[in-house]
C-alpha positions in Angstrom: 68.9 -34.6 24.3 67.0 -35.2 21.0 64.3 -38.1 20.9 65.3 -38.9 17.5 68.8 -38.6 16.8 69.9 -39.3 13.2 71.2 -42.8 13.3 70.5 -44.2 9.9 69.4 -48.0 10.1 71.3 -50.3 7.8 69.4 -51.6 4.6 69.4 -55.1 6.2 68.1 -54.1 9.4 65.2 -52.0 7.7 64.2 -55.0 5.4 64.2 -57.4 8.6 62.0 -54.5 10.2 59.5 -54.4 7.3 59.4 -58.3 7.0 58.7 -58.8 11.0 56.0 -56.0 10.4 54.6 -58.2 7.5 54.1 -55.0 5.4 51.9 -55.7 2.4 51.1 -53.6 -0.8 48.8 -50.9 -0.4 49.3 -50.6 3.4 50.2 -47.4 5.0 53.5 -47.2 6.9 54.5 -44.3 9.2 58.2 -43.7 10.0 58.6 -41.5 13.3 61.8 -39.5 13.0 62.1 -40.8 9.2 65.6 -39.1 8.8 66.6 -39.1 5.3 63.8 -41.3 4.3 65.5 -44.6 3.7 62.8 -46.8 5.4 59.8 -45.0 3.3 61.6 -45.6 0.1 62.2 -49.3 0.6 58.8 -49.8 2.1 57.4 -48.1 -1.2 59.6 -49.7 -3.8 60.1 -53.1 -2.4 56.9 -53.7 -0.6 54.4 -51.6 -2.5 53.2 -49.7 0.5 52.3 -46.0 1.0 54.4 -44.3 3.4 54.6 -41.2 5.8 57.8 -39.9 7.2 57.6 -37.6 10.2 60.6 -35.4 10.6 61.2 -32.6 13.1 64.5 -31.6 11.8 64.1 -29.3 8.6 67.3 -30.1 7.1 66.6 -33.8 7.4 62.9 -33.4 6.0 64.3 -31.5 3.1 66.9 -34.3 2.5 64.1 -36.9 2.7 62.0 -35.1 0.3 64.9 -34.9 -2.3 65.5 -38.6 -1.8 61.8 -39.3 -2.4 61.8 -37.3 -5.4 65.2 -39.0 -6.9 63.4 -42.2 -6.6 60.3 -40.9 -8.2 58.3 -42.0 -5.2 56.3 -38.6 -5.0 52.9 -40.3 -5.2 53.6 -42.9 -2.6 55.6 -41.2 -0.1 55.0 -38.2 1.9 57.2 -36.5 4.3 55.7 -34.3 7.1 58.1 -31.8 8.8 56.5 -31.8 12.3 57.0 -33.1 15.7 55.5 -36.6 15.7 53.5 -35.9 18.9 51.6 -33.4 16.9 50.5 -35.8 14.0 47.7 -38.3 13.8 48.8 -42.0 13.4 45.3 -43.5 13.1 45.8 -44.1 9.1 48.9 -46.2 10.0 49.1 -50.1 9.3 52.5 -50.2 10.3 54.8 -47.7 12.5 58.4 -48.0 12.4 60.8 -46.3 14.6 64.5 -46.0 15.8 64.1 -43.4 18.8 65.3 -43.0 22.3 63.8 -45.1 25.2 62.5 -41.8 26.5 60.5 -41.2 23.0 59.3 -44.9 22.9 57.9 -44.6 26.6 56.3 -41.4 25.7 54.6 -42.7 22.8 52.7 -45.5 24.6 49.6 -43.5 25.3 49.6 -41.8 21.9 49.8 -45.3 20.3 47.0 -46.7 22.5 44.8 -43.5 21.8 45.3 -43.4 17.9 46.3 -46.7 16.5 43.5 -49.2 15.3 43.4 -52.9 16.3 45.9 -54.7 14.4 48.4 -52.0 13.8 51.7 -53.4 13.9 54.7 -51.0 15.8 58.2 -52.0 15.0 61.0 -50.5 17.0 64.7 -50.5 16.6 66.4 -51.6 19.6 63.8 -49.8 22.2 60.7 -51.3 23.8 57.7 -49.3 24.3 56.8 -48.6 27.8 55.3 -51.3 29.9 54.0 -53.3 26.8 54.9 -57.0 26.4 56.5 -57.4 22.8 54.9 -60.0 20.6 58.3 -60.6 19.1 62.0 -59.7 19.9 64.3 -60.5 17.1 68.2 -60.4 17.7 70.7 -59.5 15.0 74.3 -60.4 14.7 75.2 -56.8 15.0 73.7 -56.5 18.3 70.6 -54.6 17.4 67.1 -55.7 18.4 64.0 -55.4 16.3 60.8 -55.3 18.6 57.3 -56.0 17.2 54.0 -55.1 18.9 50.6 -55.6 17.7 47.7 -53.3 18.8 
């Protein structure tokens, strides 16, 4: 089973995630398992953020790069075709993810090690290990958006 199956988030969920994260212009967002890059594109276009997408699947990473280029965001959005466990998250102000519970749990130690104080983690549906969230926001669709702050 994949730790990040491609299940694209709806635009209204993405906007809610980024609003809850209080993403600001000039901040750097990391999206773990970025799929086709939709979170990155919205973060750059609508919020003025810099964005880094990490995607293990080479076909999805390629699709994300094409989507970024078609929106002319190459200066602000970068796609990394690697396993996110092998990438340093320390530059991030915000980390977004829509992974599995197994992956969210496994990331807890990596987040503690690499993220600086004040970094916001926003998870679509899954809580991170044993941490207590700062906020859990429900959605009429049944989805949850969970916020942590380092």
